[in-house]
matplotlib code that plots the C-alpha trace (Angstrom):
import matplotlib.pyplot as plt

x = [1.2, 0.0, -3.7, -4.4, -1.7, -3.5, -6.9, -5.2, -3.4, -7.1, -9.0, -6.2, -6.3, -10.2, -11.5, -14.6, -17.4, -20.7, -19.9, -18.4, -14.9, -13.2, -9.3, -8.1, -5.4, -3.9, -0.4, 2.3, 3.7, 6.9, 6.8, 8.8, 9.4, 7.5, 9.0, 7.4, 5.2, 2.2, 1.6, 2.4, -0.1, 2.2, 2.1, 3.3, 3.6, 3.4, 2.3, 1.2, 3.4, 2.8, 3.9, 1.4, -0.7, -3.4, -6.1, -8.3, -11.3, -14.9, -17.3, -18.4, -20.6, -18.0, -17.7, -14.3, -11.9, -9.1, -6.0, -3.3, -0.2, 1.9, 4.3, 4.8, 4.4, 1.9, -1.9, -4.6, -8.4, -10.5, -14.2, -15.5, -15.7, -11.8, -11.0, -9.9, -7.1, -3.6, -0.9, 2.0, 4.4, 2.5, 1.4, -2.0, -2.7, -3.0, -6.0, -7.1, -6.9, -8.9, -11.6, -12.3, -12.4, -15.3, -16.9, -16.8, -18.8, -21.6, -20.8, -21.4, -18.3, -18.8, -16.8, -14.1, -11.4, -8.4, -5.6, -2.9, 0.2, 2.7, 4.9, 6.1, 9.6, 8.9, 10.6, 11.5, 9.6, 7.6, 4.5, 3.7, 1.8, -0.6, -1.3, -2.4, -4.7, -6.1, -6.7, -8.7, -10.5, -11.7, -12.6, -14.7, -16.4, -17.7, -18.4, -20.6, -22.0, -20.4, -20.5, -17.4, -15.7, -11.4, -10.5, -12.5, -11.0, -7.5, -8.7, -9.8, -6.5, -4.5, -6.6, -6.1, -2.7, -2.5, -4.7, -4.4, -0.9, 0.8, 2.4, 1.3, 2.2, 0.2, -2.2, -0.1, 0.6, -3.0, -4.2, -1.6, -2.9, -6.2, -6.6, -3.6, -3.8, -1.8, 1.2, 0.3, 1.6, -0.8, 0.0, -2.1, -2.6, -2.5, -4.3, -7.4, -7.1, -7.6, -5.5, -4.4, -3.6, -0.5, 0.6, 4.3, 5.8, 9.2, 10.1, 12.9, 13.7, 12.7, 11.7, 14.5, 13.5, 16.7, 16.5, 19.0, 18.2, 19.0, 15.5, 13.9, 11.2, 9.2, 7.0, 10.5, 12.3, 12.3, 9.5, 7.1, 10.4, 10.2, 6.7, 6.9, 9.7, 7.6, 4.8, 7.6, 8.3, 4.5, 4.4, 7.4, 6.3, 2.7, 4.2, 4.3, 2.2, -1.2, -0.5, -1.6, 0.8, 4.2, 2.5, 0.8, 3.7, 5.5, 9.5, 9.9, 8.0, 9.9, 13.0, 11.6, 10.5, 13.0, 15.1, 12.0, 12.9, 15.7, 16.2, 18.3, 17.5, 13.7, 14.8, 16.4, 13.3, 11.0, 13.5, 13.4, 9.4, 9.0, 11.9, 10.4, 7.0, 8.3, 10.3, 7.3, 5.4, 8.4, 8.8, 5.2, 5.6, 8.7, 7.3, 4.1, 6.9, 8.3, 11.5, 13.0, 16.6, 14.8, 12.7, 15.4, 17.8, 14.8, 14.6, 18.6, 17.8, 14.9, 17.8, 20.3, 17.4, 16.5, 20.2, 21.1, 18.1, 15.9, 18.4, 16.8, 18.6, 21.5, 24.8, 23.1, 20.6, 23.3, 26.1, 23.0, 22.6, 26.0, 26.7, 23.4, 24.8, 28.1, 26.9, 25.8, 22.3, 20.9, 19.5, 18.0, 18.1, 16.9, 15.3, 11.8, 9.8, 10.4, 14.2, 16.1, 17.1, 14.5, 14.9, 16.0, 14.2, 16.2, 14.9, 17.4, 18.0, 16.4, 19.3, 21.5, 19.4, 21.4, 24.7, 23.3, 22.2, 25.5, 27.7, 25.7, 25.2, 29.1, 30.0, 27.1, 28.4, 32.0, 31.1, 28.3, 28.8, 25.1, 23.7, 21.2, 17.7, 16.6, 13.3, 11.9, 9.2, 5.7, 3.1, -0.5, -3.9, -4.8, -7.0, -9.3, -11.2, -9.2, -12.0, -14.4, -14.4]
y = [70.7, 67.6, 68.1, 64.3, 64.3, 67.0, 65.3, 62.1, 63.9, 65.7, 62.4, 60.6, 63.4, 64.2, 61.2, 61.1, 63.4, 63.9, 67.8, 68.9, 69.7, 72.6, 73.3, 76.8, 78.8, 82.1, 82.9, 85.0, 87.7, 89.6, 93.5, 94.7, 98.2, 100.6, 99.2, 100.6, 102.9, 100.7, 101.8, 105.6, 105.7, 105.4, 103.3, 99.9, 97.6, 94.0, 90.6, 87.5, 84.5, 80.6, 79.7, 80.3, 78.4, 75.7, 75.0, 72.1, 73.1, 71.7, 71.9, 69.7, 69.2, 68.9, 72.3, 72.4, 74.3, 72.2, 73.6, 71.7, 72.3, 69.9, 72.5, 72.7, 70.2, 72.5, 71.9, 73.7, 72.9, 75.8, 75.7, 79.2, 81.0, 80.9, 82.0, 85.3, 83.7, 84.1, 81.1, 83.2, 82.6, 79.9, 79.9, 79.4, 83.3, 84.2, 82.1, 82.8, 86.7, 85.9, 84.1, 86.5, 89.5, 87.4, 87.4, 90.9, 91.1, 89.0, 85.9, 82.9, 80.5, 76.8, 73.9, 73.4, 71.0, 72.9, 71.6, 74.0, 73.5, 76.5, 76.2, 79.9, 79.4, 80.7, 83.9, 84.8, 88.0, 86.4, 87.0, 83.7, 85.2, 87.0, 83.8, 82.1, 84.9, 85.2, 81.5, 81.5, 84.5, 83.5, 80.0, 81.5, 83.9, 80.9, 78.4, 81.4, 83.3, 86.3, 88.1, 90.0, 91.2, 90.4, 93.9, 93.5, 90.2, 91.9, 94.6, 91.9, 90.1, 93.2, 93.8, 90.3, 90.6, 94.4, 93.7, 89.9, 89.0, 92.5, 93.4, 96.9, 96.1, 97.7, 96.3, 95.5, 91.9, 91.1, 93.1, 91.1, 87.9, 88.6, 90.6, 89.6, 88.3, 86.2, 88.0, 91.1, 93.3, 95.8, 99.4, 100.1, 103.5, 102.5, 105.4, 105.2, 101.5, 102.8, 100.0, 99.3, 95.8, 96.5, 93.5, 92.6, 92.8, 91.6, 91.1, 88.3, 89.3, 86.9, 88.0, 85.9, 85.7, 85.1, 83.6, 84.4, 81.9, 84.3, 84.3, 87.2, 87.5, 90.2, 90.7, 90.5, 92.9, 96.7, 96.8, 98.6, 100.8, 102.1, 102.9, 104.6, 106.7, 107.5, 108.7, 110.8, 112.8, 113.3, 115.0, 117.3, 117.9, 118.8, 122.1, 123.4, 121.5, 119.6, 116.3, 112.4, 110.3, 110.8, 109.8, 113.1, 115.2, 115.0, 114.5, 118.3, 119.5, 117.2, 118.8, 122.1, 120.9, 118.3, 121.1, 120.9, 117.3, 118.0, 114.1, 113.0, 109.1, 110.1, 112.3, 109.5, 107.0, 110.1, 110.6, 107.0, 107.0, 109.8, 109.1, 105.6, 106.8, 108.4, 105.6, 103.4, 105.8, 105.9, 102.3, 101.7, 104.3, 103.0, 99.6, 100.9, 102.5, 99.2, 100.7, 97.9, 99.3, 102.4, 99.9, 98.3, 101.4, 102.2, 99.1, 99.5, 103.0, 101.2, 98.9, 101.7, 103.9, 100.9, 100.3, 104.0, 105.7, 103.2, 100.8, 97.6, 95.3, 94.0, 92.5, 88.8, 91.2, 93.5, 90.6, 89.1, 92.5, 93.6, 90.1, 90.0, 93.7, 92.3, 89.5, 90.5, 90.4, 91.6, 95.3, 95.8, 94.0, 95.2, 93.4, 92.5, 93.2, 94.1, 93.3, 92.3, 89.2, 87.4, 87.9, 89.6, 89.9, 91.0, 91.6, 89.1, 88.4, 85.0, 83.6, 84.7, 83.2, 80.1, 82.2, 84.3, 81.6, 79.7, 82.6, 84.9, 81.4, 80.4, 84.0, 84.8, 81.2, 82.3, 85.6, 85.0, 81.2, 80.6, 79.0, 81.2, 79.4, 80.8, 80.7, 81.9, 83.5, 82.4, 85.2, 83.9, 84.6, 85.8, 83.5, 81.1, 78.0, 75.1, 72.1, 70.6, 67.1]
z = [11.6, 11.6, 12.6, 12.6, 15.3, 17.1, 17.1, 18.1, 21.3, 22.1, 22.4, 24.4, 27.1, 27.0, 25.4, 22.9, 23.2, 21.7, 21.7, 18.5, 18.8, 16.7, 15.3, 15.5, 14.1, 14.8, 13.4, 14.9, 13.4, 12.3, 12.0, 8.8, 10.2, 13.1, 16.1, 20.1, 18.0, 18.5, 22.2, 21.0, 18.7, 15.7, 12.7, 12.5, 9.6, 10.6, 8.7, 9.9, 9.3, 8.6, 12.4, 14.8, 17.7, 16.7, 19.6, 19.6, 21.6, 23.1, 25.6, 28.4, 31.0, 33.6, 35.0, 34.8, 32.0, 31.4, 29.7, 28.3, 26.1, 23.7, 24.4, 28.2, 31.0, 32.9, 33.0, 34.5, 35.3, 37.0, 37.6, 35.6, 38.9, 39.0, 35.7, 36.9, 39.3, 37.9, 37.6, 38.6, 35.5, 33.6, 30.0, 30.7, 32.3, 28.2, 27.6, 30.9, 30.3, 27.4, 29.1, 31.8, 29.2, 27.4, 31.2, 31.7, 28.6, 29.9, 28.3, 30.8, 30.3, 31.0, 31.3, 28.3, 27.0, 25.2, 24.0, 22.4, 20.3, 19.1, 16.6, 17.1, 19.1, 22.3, 23.3, 19.6, 19.7, 17.0, 19.1, 20.6, 23.1, 20.7, 19.0, 21.9, 22.8, 19.6, 18.8, 22.1, 21.4, 17.9, 19.4, 22.3, 20.1, 18.0, 20.5, 22.8, 19.6, 21.1, 17.2, 17.9, 14.7, 14.1, 15.4, 18.6, 19.4, 18.7, 21.4, 23.9, 23.5, 24.4, 27.1, 28.4, 28.3, 29.9, 32.5, 33.1, 32.1, 33.4, 29.8, 28.8, 25.0, 22.3, 19.8, 17.1, 17.8, 18.3, 15.3, 12.9, 14.3, 14.0, 10.7, 8.4, 5.2, 2.7, 0.9, 2.4, 5.3, 7.5, 7.3, 11.0, 12.5, 16.2, 17.3, 15.2, 14.3, 10.6, 8.6, 4.7, 3.3, 1.2, -1.2, -0.3, -4.0, -3.0, -7.0, -6.3, -2.7, 0.6, 4.1, 6.1, 9.8, 12.0, 15.6, 18.0, 20.5, 23.4, 25.2, 26.0, 28.6, 27.6, 31.1, 32.9, 30.4, 30.1, 28.0, 30.4, 31.6, 27.8, 27.8, 31.2, 29.4, 26.5, 28.7, 30.4, 27.6, 26.8, 29.9, 29.2, 25.7, 26.9, 28.4, 25.3, 23.0, 24.2, 23.4, 24.5, 22.5, 21.1, 17.6, 17.3, 16.8, 13.2, 13.0, 12.2, 15.1, 17.6, 17.0, 17.3, 21.1, 22.1, 24.1, 26.5, 27.4, 30.2, 30.8, 27.7, 27.9, 27.7, 24.9, 23.0, 23.5, 22.0, 19.1, 17.9, 18.1, 16.4, 13.4, 13.3, 12.6, 9.5, 8.4, 8.3, 6.6, 4.2, 4.0, 2.7, 0.0, -0.9, -1.4, -3.1, -5.8, -6.1, -4.4, -2.5, -1.8, -0.1, 1.8, 2.9, 4.1, 6.1, 7.7, 8.7, 9.7, 12.0, 13.4, 14.0, 16.1, 18.2, 19.0, 19.7, 21.0, 22.0, 23.6, 23.0, 20.8, 22.5, 21.4, 19.9, 18.0, 17.0, 15.7, 13.4, 11.9, 11.3, 9.8, 7.6, 6.4, 5.0, 2.7, -0.8, -1.3, 2.0, 1.2, 4.7, 8.1, 11.6, 14.8, 14.9, 18.1, 21.5, 21.5, 24.3, 22.1, 20.2, 15.8, 12.9, 9.7, 6.7, 3.1, 0.9, -2.8, -3.1, -5.2, -1.8, 1.2, 1.6, 1.5, 3.9, 6.1, 6.3, 6.5, 9.3, 11.0, 11.0, 12.1, 14.7, 16.5, 16.3, 18.2, 20.5, 21.0, 20.1, 17.6, 15.3, 13.4, 10.0, 9.0, 5.2, 6.3, 4.6, 4.9, 5.9, 6.5, 10.2, 12.5, 11.3, 12.0, 10.7, 10.8, 13.3, 14.1]

ax = plt.figure().add_subplot(projection="3d")
ax.plot(x, y, z, "-o")
ax.set_aspect("equal")
plt.show()
């Protein structure tokens, strides 16, 4: 991102001011393994990527919170008292939800000028929404001296999405955006928020993100339905074992008590969650041991479970994965994110990256009529202040 251009656009829109301005950045994320486990109290293994949301911001004396984006035409100008009012279906609900959470904490929000720019592909499943929330949260935290740490900011962003936007997401996306570390992934227990920073020693392999370019609207998808099915599974299991979340039972325990789940679909959803948590633990152990072949095999197992048991993939994601696995040098490929479109992530021999892009891109278009986009993922730090001006 050209920071000079963002500053110029900001001043052109809002004018010069004696108030100090700042530019903040919060990254999107790619989850390497551990999908749909976060809201079930399980483990996830995401990393922050070098795409994200930039926010230029300063206070004003007009008693208006003005929001604009270089990505969308829709703008908003609301008084601090109007922050809690939703703008149906609009991107401004993400920062508004964050501001509303700060108000609940007793922070007296005043007038501000805000200009956003994101280079995370919207609807790609790389968490553009969380990056907007965390960029806003970090800026407000500093502007109003709220003194929240990174984990608290992640929790605040999650509450904004749950309560204001209306998507019952887990903590993973916001946590990775706030807490990511360069060239590392986060092994996060979503129940306790205990985490470890794990160096990504890929030894000649690259993470290749492939966008289906099938837009998925998370709030309108079956995401909330899947969460509800997991809650149903917990209710069935509680008749024989006292648990609150699926993440509290092991894989071996699940196979002993799955007969108590009479609904076959609910049983499949629970089976994915429990086995995915085990795969995530095993994958981190494999990475720490330098066993990339096993890590890749676990990625493959993750996708197959998301396809067959959780049923959140769809033909576009499945086609990308199938085509990637055919190419020499790809040792693992899976969907990443909520599903229903979005992206895959593949572990690819760095000498074969261009071949993979060429072959997978060609065959994907032949089979779906869509054009895929490819990104070699750079693994960066979490949210930060870029500069003041």
